[in-house]
N, C-alpha and C positions, 0 to 999 in steps of 0.2 A: 823094564828093563831096557839096555841098548839092545840093538837088535844085530850091531858086530863086535865082535872081542874087540877093545879096547886095544888097538895096537899103536905103535910107537907113531906112526902118522895121525891116528886120533887123539893121542895125548898132545901133538904137538899143536892140533888144531883146538883145543880147547884153550891150552895154556897160553897159545899166543892168544886168542880171543879175549883172554881173561885181562891181560896186559889192555888189549884195546880197548877195553871197556874203563878199565883203571884209569887209562890215560885220558880219555873222553870224560868220566866222572871229575876229574881233576881240572881239566879244562872248563868243564860245567860251573864248579864252583869256584872257578876265578884262578887258579891254579896254572895259569898259562906255560910257564917254562918248564913244570916239573911235569906235565903232560906230554909237551913236547920232548921230551928228554926218553920218557919210556916208548912213544911213538920209534924214536929212534934207533934205540937200544935194540925195541924188538924186530924194527927191520933190517937190523944188521942179523939179528939171530936166525929170522927167515930166509936172508941173504945167504948166510953161509951154511944153511939144514939145505937148501934147494942144491946148494954144488956139488954136497958130499952124498946129498941121499936121493934117491929116484923114488919121488913122490909128489905126486900133485896137489898137495894140499900145502905146501911152503910156497911154490909160485902163485897161486891164489892168493892165499892173505895177506902176501904182502901188497897184492894191490890197497887195500886199507890204509895202514899206513903212511906209504907213499903218497896217497891222495891226501890225506890229512895233511902231512908237510908242503906238498905243494900250494895247498889251499892257504896255510897260514904266511907260508914264505912268498906268494907270490907279490908282488908291488903294489899298489892300486894305481893305473895309469887313465883310467876314466872316472869324470863323472858319476857319469849314469853306472850303477851298479850292472845293469844287464849287460854292458859290453865287456865285463870283467869276467862272467861266467865262461867264455870262450878260453883266456885266457887260463883258467884253472883247470877244464876239463881239457881240453884240448891235446898237452903232455900225455896223458891218460891214454891217448889211443895208440900208443907207444907199446907198454906193456899189454896190453890188452891185442895188439896185433901179435906179440913173440906168445902170449898164452895159447892163442888159435893154431901160430903155426908149429907150436909144440907138439902137438895132436896129443896130449896126456886125456885132453877131453875130447870127446869128438863133435862136430858140429851139430849131430841132431842131440846130444847132452846140452851142448851150449845154446839151444834153441834158434840156430842160425839157419832156420830153414823156412819155407812160407805156408809151412804147417799153420793153419789156425790164425790165416791172414782173414778169413770172410768174419772173425769175432771182432775186427778190429772198430766197428761201429760200438760194440757193447764196452769195449775198453775206453770210448769217450765218454760213453754215457756213466762208467765208474769212475773215471778220472774226474768230471765235472764235477761228482758228489762229495768225491775225498776234496775236491778244491775248494768247494761249500763248507764240508766241516773245518777244514783247517785256517779258513777265514774267520770263524766264528771265535776264532782262538789268538789268533795272531795279527789281524787285521793290519796287514803290510801295506804297504803304498804300494801304488802301481810303478811298476818297474821299467816304463814306454816312456818316452815322449810323448810320442801320439798314441793317442787312441781309437785311432780308426784304424781301415784296415790294414796301412802299414806298420802299423806298432801291433797287430794281431799277429802278422807274419813274422815279423822281428822277434817276437816273444815265440811264438810258436819254432821255430827254428832253432831256438837257442834251449828252449826247452824240450824236445822231443830228440836234435839231434846232438847235442854235446850232453845236458844233463841228465834226462830219460836213459840216453845209451850207456851212457857211461855208469851210471850209478846202477841200473837194474844187470846190465852184464855183471858189475864186479858180485853184485847180491846174490841174484837170484842164477844167471849164467855158471857162475863160478862157484861162488860160495857155497849158495843153497845146492849147487850138483852136487858138491863134494862130500858136503855135512849129509847130505840122505842118503851116499854110498858109505859113510862111515859109522852114522847114529840110527842111519831110521829117518823113514821119510817124514812122520810126525817130528819128530824130533829134530830133524836135518830144519823145517820149515819154519817150527819156533826159534829154533840155534841164532839162525839169518835174522828174523825178525829183530829180535833181542838187540843185535848187534848193529840194522839199518835203525833202529830206535837210540841204541847210544849216540850214533853218528848225526843225529839231529839235533845234540844238545846246546847249538850255537845260539838259539833265542834264550837260554838259562829259563829253559820254563816245563816244568818237570811235567804239562800237560802236554808238550807236544811231544816230549820222548814217546807218553803213550800213547799218542795219534799215530807218530809215527813207527811204532811199534805195531799197533795196529792195521795201519796201511800196508806194512810188511807183510802182515798176514793174508790180506785182501791180495796183492802182487805177488806172494810167494805161492797161493793155492791155484790162483790164476796159471802159474807158470806150472806148476807140478798137475797139472791138468790136462793144458795146451801142450807145454812143452816146446812155447813160438816166443821168442824172445820180441818177435816184432810189436804184438800183443802188449806186453808190459811195457816194452817203451814209450807206445802210444798212452798208456792209462796213466801212465806214469808223468810224462810231457803234459797232458792234458789236467793232469792233475793241478801241474804249477800253473798250467793258462789260466784256471778257471780262478785259482788262487793269486795271481797279479793281476787278473786283471779283468774278465768275465764277473766274478762275482763283486768288485766294489763299484766295476761303471757300468755295467749290463745285466744285472741280477735278473732282471724281468725277463730274459733270455734262456736262463737257466734252463728252467724245467720245460721250455720248448725244447731245446738240443737236446733235452736227456731224454723226453719223448721220443723224437725225430730217431736218435740215436738207436735207442730200445728198436723200434720199430724198425730200422733197417736193418738193425743186427738180428734179429728175429726171423726176418725173410731169407737175409743171405745165409744164417747159420742152417736152419732148414732147409735152403732152397738148393745150397750150394755144400752142403758139406760131405768131406770126403766119407763114405762109408768105411774106409778101412782105418779110419781115428779113433781110438775108444776118448772120450773124454775122461772116462774114471783112471784110465794110466797116462794119457799125453804120449803113447807109442803107437805106433803105428801095427795093425793086426794082418798076420800072412794070409 
């Protein structure tokens, strides 16, 4: 049973998300224009709903169809795919800023604190392993021109500060927080992970949707336990760094990086842990 009664906001959350999933499935099966049309209609509905009702659900859900439409509409300016990522993701900083400024969700709820920062090495380890798993499915090309330190730095900046931040703010900070409030914690994490999976249908592989759902569960549980956006951003960003550079080029370094990150993470977790932080709830104990 749902923990909360399905009020107007909860129904709006479910119905709008169903439209998002339907649009993504249409795109997955090659019906691009039909999918784009549903996303556009959904976005209009969410904008009007947000304008006439005081509810945190609609502004948060607007982020997904808006992001997909920006993604599909953005012209290709660069031959190197990596350089296109900032153009797609940077426009999302504005609606993210407006959600933060609106304060319908507190900074603590959004994870915009330094809480859990000492778990960052663990986030790196988890990201590396997830990237290895995803590489076994996709076998993508390396995204950087250089595979040296310059390429690693370039890829890390894009994947952490653009891709990781934007996607994790949308899915974990915003949507998961609202979904957990409306549907309950377990349902909220599952609900958000399903959306996260559907939004990864661009490779037209059902296995990638399933993998993204599982990765979404990992990120969702991490966020639920720590309420730390920086931690989840790091884990997500390092997943992509591992996927697009470390595993295909430096696969022999994967296990040493994971081992060092786990050791360092364990030392920091036990040595610097704030005694007020309960990992069971992700909240500060008074």
